[in-house]
N, C-alpha and C positions, 0 to 999 in steps of 0.2 A: 431360489431359482430351481427350475426343474432339471436342468442338465447337470451331470455329475461333475464335469470339469468346471472349475471356477472361472468366471469371466470378469476381467478388470477393464476399466476405461482409462485412457490417458488423454487429457485435454491440454493442447499446446498450440503454438502459432509459429509460422515461419520455420517449420521443421526440416525444410530442404536446405537450409543454410549449412555450410560445412561444419560449423560448430554444433548445431543441433543434431546433425546426422549421426555424430558419434554417440550422443546421448540416446537417440532412438535405437541405434544398433545395439547398445548395451541393454536396453529394455527388451529388445527382441531375443537376444541371447539368453537373458535370465528367465524370461517367460517360457522359453522352450525348455530350459533346465528344470524349471518348477512345474512344467506341464499345465500351464494355465493359458487361457485365451486372452488376447489383448486387443481392444478396439481403440485405435488412435484417432482422435478428432483433431484434425489439423486445420487451422485457419490460415487464410492467405496473408493477412497482415499488410505490410507496406512493401512497395518496391522503392527502396531508398526513402525519399521524403514525400512520396506521392501515395495517397491511399489508393489501393487497387480496387477497393469496393466500398460502397456505402456501408458504414458499420452496421446498419439495420439488417443488411443482407447476411452478414456473418452471425450477428447475435440473434436475428430473427429465426434462424434455423434451430437454435437452442430450444425454442418453444415446442418443437416436435420430437425432442429426444427424451425418452422415458428412462430416467435414471434407475428405475426399479429393476431393470434387466441386468444390472451390474452388482457384483459382490464387493467391489471396492473401486476407488477412483484415485488416480494420480493427477495432480494439478501443477503444471509448469506455467506460472503466471508471468515469467520473465519475458517471453517472446511476443506478448500482445502489445504491439506498438501503435495500434489504431486507438485513438482517444476513447476512453470509456469502455473498451472491449473487455479488458481484464476484469473490471468491476462487474460487468454483466455476467461473465462466466462464473465469477466467484459467487454472485447472488444465486445463480442457477444451481451451483453445486451445494450451496447451503441447504437446499431443499431435499438433498439426497438422504435416504434412510441408511445407506451403507456408509462406512468410514471413508473420509477423504484425506489424502496425504499431499501436503504442499512440499515441493522439492527445492524451490529457489528463493522463496521469501517466507518469513514467518507470518502465519495468518491465525488469528485467534479463532478458536472453534474447530480448526482442522488439526490433524496430526502433522508434525513438521519434521522433515529431515534436515538436521542442522548442518550447514556447511561452514567449516572453520575458516571463514574469510579473514578473520582477525589474525589467526595463526599463520596463514599463508602470506599475508602482506607483511607481517612482522619478520618472517624468515627472509623475505626478499630484501627488506631494508637493512636488516642485520647482516645479510650476505655482502652488501655493498660496503657497509661500515667495517665489519670484522675481517672479511676475506680480502677485499680490495683496498681497505683503509681510506675510503672516500669520506670526505666531510662536507663537500659542496654538492649537495643532492637536490634536484628539483622534482616536482611531482605534477603529473598530468592527470587530472581527475575526470570522471564522467560528468554528465550534466547533473546539477545540484539536486534535483528532485528525485533522482534514482536512489533507492535504498542501498544498492551495492556501492554506489559512488560515495554515499555518506559514511558507510562502514569503513571503506578502504582509506578514505581521506582521514577519518578520525584516528585510525590505527597508525597511519604514517606519522601524523602529528604526535601521537603518544610515544612512539619509538624515538622520534627525533628529540623530544623533550627529555626522555629518560637518558639519552646519550649526551645531553648537554648541548644539543644543536638547536638552531632556530626551528620552531615547529613546522613552518612552511618551507624549510630548507632555504635554498637560494631563491625560490619562487614557486608559486603554485598556479597552474594554468587550468581553466575549466574547459574540458574537451566535450565530446559528444558520444563516446563509445563507438565511434564509427571512423571512416577514413577522411572525413571532410575538413578537419581542422589541423592537419599536419603542418601545412605551410605557415599558418598563423601561429601555431605553437612554436615552431622553429624560430620565427622572428622574435617571439616573446623571450625565449630562453637566451638567445644570443644577444638580446638587448639589455640583459640584466647587468648590474654593476660587477657581479662575479659570475664568470661563465661556469656552469655546472660541470662537474666531473662525471656525473651520472644522473639519469632521469628515470624515475620509476613511473610507469604508465599503468593506469587502472584497468586496462585490458589490452589484448594483443593487437586489435585493429588499430587503436590509436598509436601504439608503439610502431607498427609497420608504416603508418602514414608519416610519423615523425622522422623515422630513419630515411624514408624516401625523400622527404623535404631536405634533410641534412645532406643527402647524397647530391642533390641538385646544386648545392652551394659549396661542394667539396669539403664538407665536414665528415670525417671518417668515424664510423662506428665499428668497433669500440675504441679505436686508437685515440680519437680526439674526445669523444663523449660516449660513455657506456649507456645503453638503454635496456630496460626490461619491460616485459608485458605482464599479462595476468590471464588466466583461464586455460592456458595450454592448448590453444586452438591448432587445427591442422595447418592453417595458413601460416601461423607462427613457426611451426616446425619445418615447413618447406621454404620459408622466406630466407633470403640471404642478406645478412648473416642470420642463422637460426636464432630464434628469440630465447633469451633467458626468461623463464616464465614460471607460473605455478599451475599445476594441473587440477582438473576438477574431479578426477577419479570416478568416471561415469558408471562403470560396472558396480562400484561400491554403492553409488546412489541408487541404481536400479535394484540391486539385490536387497538393500535395506528397505526400500519402498515396498517391493512386492512381498518380501517376507513379513513385513509389518502387517500388510493387508491380509495375508494368509493367517497369521497368528490371531488377528482380530476376528476373522471369520470363524476360525476353529475354536478359539479359547476366550475371546473377548477380553484378553488381559495382555498388556505389553510390559509389565513390570520387569525391569532388568534388561530390556532389549536396548542394545546400543544403536542410537539413531543419529549419531554424529559422523560426518564424513570429513576426513582429514586430507588436505591437499598435499601434493609432493612438489618439491622444488626442482626445477630443471635449470641447472647452471650450464649455459650453452655459449654460443659464439658472440652474441650481442653485448655480453659483459666482459668478454675476453677469457672466459674459463676454458673454452675449446677453440682450437684453431680452425680457420676456414679452409676446409680440405678441397683440393681440386677435383677429386673424384665425386664428392658430394655435389659440387657445382654442376658437373656434367650430368649427373643423375637427375638433378632438379630441372635442368634445362630440357633434357630428353622427356621427362614426365610432362613438363609444360607444353612441349610440342605435341606430344601424344594427345593431351587433353584438348589442345586447340584443334587438331585434326578431327577428333571425335565431336567437338562442339560444332565445327563447320558442317560435318555430315548430318548431325542432328538438326541443324537449322534448315538445311536443304530438305530433309525429310518432313519437317514441320511445315515448310512452305508448300510442299506437294500435297500434304494432307489437308491443309487449309483450302487449297484450290478445289480439291475433291469435295470437301464438306460444303463449300459454297454452292456446289452444283446439285446436292442431294435434294430430293423432293419427297422422301419417305423415311420413316423410322428404320425400316429394314436396311435401306441403303446406308444410313448413318452407322448402323452397327457393323455393316460389312466393311466400310472404310476404316473404322476404328480397328477391327479385328485384323485387317491386312496391314495397316500402316503404323500402328502404335508400337514401334520398335525402338523409339529413341529415349524412353524414360526409364528403361530397365526391364528385366525379365519379370513377367507376372504370370500367375496361374489362373486368376479369375478377376473379372471386372463386371460390376453391375452398376447400372444407372437407374435409379429409382425416382419416379416423378410423382408429384402430388396428383391426387384425384379429388374432384369436388363431390358433393353429396349425390349428384346425378351419375357419378362414375366417369365423368369426362376427365381425361388426363390434361396435365398442364400445358401440353403443346396443342391442345384443341382450342380453337378460337372462341368456342362457347364456354370454356372453363370459367367458373365463377370465383370460388374461394376454396382454399384448402380444407379438407374434411378431417385431416389428421391421418389419413391412410395414403399409401404409396403403391404404385404398380411398376413392374419392371418395364423399362423402355429399351434397355440394352442388357443382354445376358450372355456373357462370354465365360464359359467354364471349360478350360483347356483339359483338365484332368478328370472331368466328369464326376466331380465330388458332390455336385449339387444336382440332384436327380431331376427336378423340374421346377420351373419358376412358379411361384404362387400367383393366384389371381390378384391378390392384394395383400399388402403388409401393413400392419399398424405400427405405431411408434414403439410398442412393447416388443416387437420382433424386427428390430432395425436391420439385423443381419440375417441373410438366408441360412437355412439349416443345412449343415454339411453332413455327409454320410461317412466321412473319414474319421479315424480314431486318433488323430494327432492334434496338437495344439495349433492355434491359428493366430496370426497377427493381421488385423484388418485396418486399413486406413480409410477414414470417412471424411469427405469434404463436401461442402455445399456446392451446388451447380446453379448458377444464376446468370442473368444478363441485365444490366442497368439496375432497375429497382425491383426486378422480379426474381423470386426464388422458385426455380423449377423443381428442385428436389435435391438429391445427394448422390454421390458416387461412392462405391466401395471397391477397393483394389487390394489384392493379396499378392505380395511379391514372392518370388521363388527363393530368394536368398535372405540374408539378414539385414540388408540395407534398405532404407526407404527409397522411393523413386527420386529422380532428379527434378529440376525446375521445369523440364519440358512437360511433365504431367500436368502442372498448373496451366501451361499454355494450352494443352489439350482440353482441359475443363473449361477454360475461358472460351475456346473455339466451339466446343460443344454447346455451351450456353448460348453463344451467338447463333449457332445453327438451329437450335431448338426455337429460338425467337424467330428465326427466318421461317421455320416450318409453321409456326403459329400464324405469322402474317400471311404466308402463302395459303394456309387453310382458310383464313378469313377472306382472302381475295377470291379463292376458288368457290367458296360458299356464296359469296356475293355475286360472282359470275353466274353460278347455277341459279341463284335466285332471280337475277335479271333475265337469264335465259328462260326461266320458268314463267316469269311475267310476260315475256314476249310471245310465248306460245300457249299461254293459259288464259282462259276466260275468267275475268275477275268476278263475275256474278255467280257462275255455277261451279267454278273450279275445274271445268272440263277443258280439253284442248280447244283453242280458238281455231279460226279458219286456217291460219298459217301453220299452227301445230298439227292440225288434222292432215293437211296436205303433205307436210314433211314426213309425218309418221307413216301414212299410207303408201307414199311413194317409196319410202325405205323398205316397207314390207314387200311390196310388189317387185321391186328391183332385185330382191333376194331370192325370188322364185327360181328353182332349178329346172322346172318343167311346167307343164300346164296344170292349173289348179282351178277348182270351182270356187268362185267368190260371190259375195253378195254385197250390194250397197243399198242403203236405206236413206230416204229423206223424210224427216218427221217434222210436222208443223203443228203448232198449237192452234186449236179452234177457239174463236171468240175472244182473242186478246184485246181487241179494240173496245169491246163492251166492258171488260173488266177494268181497263184503264179509265173509261169514261164514267163508270158508275162508282168504282172503289178507289180510283187514283192509281198513279203509276207505281207507287210503292207496292201496292197489292199485285199489280201486273208483274213487277219484277219477282215477287214472291211466287207467283204462279209459274213463271218461266223457270225459276230455280227448282220448283217442285217437279216440273216435267223433266228437267235435266237430271235430277236425282233418280227419277224413275228409269230413265234410259241407262244411267250409269249402273244402277243395281241390276238391270237386266243383262248387262254385258258380262256374262260369266263363262263364255266359251271362246275368249280371245278376241272379241270384237273391239274395234277401235272407234270411239265416239267423240264427237266434238260439237260445239255450238258454232254454226255458220254465221250467225248474226240474228238480231231480233228474236223472233220466236221460232227460228228454223234450226234443225239439228241434222247432222250427218252421222251415219254409222257405216263402217266398212268391216266385213268379216271374211277372213281367208278360210279355206277348207270348210265351206258351208254347204248346207243342203236345205231343202224345203222343210224338212222336219225341224231343223235348227231354227229356221225363220219363224215357223209356227210357234215354237216354244218361246222365242224372244217376244213375239207379239202378245202371247198369252201372259207372260210375266209383266210386260208393260201395262197391260190393261188391269192386272191385279194390283200393281203398285199405284196406278192412278186412282183406282177405286178406293184403295186404302186412304189415299190423301183426301178424296172427296168425303169420305165417311168422317174423318176427323176435322175437316175444314169448317169453321164457324161462319164463314161468309156465304152469302146467298148466290153462289155460282158453282158450276160443275166444271172441273178441269177435263178437257178432252183434246184429242189430237187426231191428225190425219197422217197416214204413212203410205209411202210408195217404195216398193222393194224391187230389186232387179238381181236375179241370179244368172251368172254367166261363167264361161271358162276364159281364162287368160293366162298369159305367160309373163315373163319379166318385162316385156315391152308394153304391157297394157297401160291405158291412161285412165286414171280415176275420174277425170272430168267427163269422159264419155259415158261411164257407168252412171254417174250422178245425174246426168241429163235425163236418162231413161227413168231413173227413180223419181226425179222431180216431176216429170210428166205424169207418172202414175199416182204420185201423191196428190197432185192437183186434180186429177180425175176423181179420186176418192173424195176429196174435200167438196168438189162441186156436186157430187151425187148425194150428199147428205141433206136430209130434210131441213129446211130453213136456211141452209147454206150460210153458216156463220163464217165471217172473215176475220 
């Protein structure tokens, strides 16, 4: 790469969850310490069990990401819960020329940060057996296909066998790594022949849901049944009772990942580098190791109330912004609404919305946009600290991020902007602190996608209206104004006069059209009419307004005119007609009669009165011609 500071990418999904926020904060802290830039690609994933996007929208954006701009890549495959998405990202990353580090699952061909899941689970089970002297222990697993669920269940069984206990304890229940199966799990464990003294859950979310279910039926934790979680989530630390769990040691993961990439970039050798992350045991309230303190309860309740008030305010702000965005009719207004109202997802220093352009340079919000060319243009450009001097006209995938003039490390968050089955482009946001944005940023992006789609539809409708309006005032044969268009235009010009002006009207009529039609056919007659119309149009170079009145008759109106201007117009007309006759292969000569009237008028003048005089003079000229062709 050309820039001195190393730039690494992070690919993950659902990074606004409280669990993932801690991980991203750790990477932000470490990237600043190591003075490297970090570009975080965050996918939406799911909202509970409902896909928020078609997977092609998320994975389709990968096609436009040039991995050669990065010196190394971190891959967090755990969060991609849209079917097939993780595999598509993995295939994309295998094409990278720089090293790729996987932090949550072992992937052949990548460097891997090893998390001691086995050791963490072992310490948890041994804590219940050795410290609490429990022998009746149950296990709540994750869904069977998940690698973490398989590792943790296998280690639970291993420890139980080593201690001479049944490998599934008093019973094993298959959970979902989420909150949905707590009630079902509670019924299962309470229906067992032997009630468990303790239940080890494969993550904190399932432990919380199980304790909630027990609470509803007056089973006390830990007095009646002790419960533990896994992963050390913030939800588990705030939940009452606080969960006994195993931490992930996020800063250790981040530091080992980025140091590995730096070492590979500088030395190409990682021999002797410790790539294993060891978890820490948290013996807390849900197993009985710590008492439930009244002060902690009050602090937790107060914090929950504060978060609820903030959430309510953020919802109101989102509703207001959505109403405003639904009313916008231009890109500039969209940017203004975002700049003014984007206050509910966290403090940010810059925001850029880049949209596809096609080969003709039309942006994705243009109704005539065809297909992505691989280049993007700024649609919204908010730079609060003036670190980005000017927006480029276009950006290729090799320059995904705008060039900053500041000499500090940056953490950028990149997300696709889409609506339905259309990808419009991507957003870039840089937060002022070390935390990622909250979920309201996702709401903003969804709303912006909807607004861009609205702009595109509005643009299509407006262009259609203009086309229809053009058809209603345009002559189909010559492309000139028709009678209605001519009348509207000239009346508009005259009504705008602020005083008296000298104007000229002309009526021009083709000579000999009937003979052309009779001898050569109406197609040739139309060709001759168009040729005369073209000659008139080419002669209108001093602000004249021209139109086809019908048949072979044409009108011209000229404000601020003189006899000299009129003579010039007629001279040009004759030259253009002679040019046509010279090149015409048919045995006829194009000719015309013209009547002109120069007069003074003000804004109350009537074009119809002027045309009557011009028409009379045109007829006189036509009748005076030898042979008098009609």
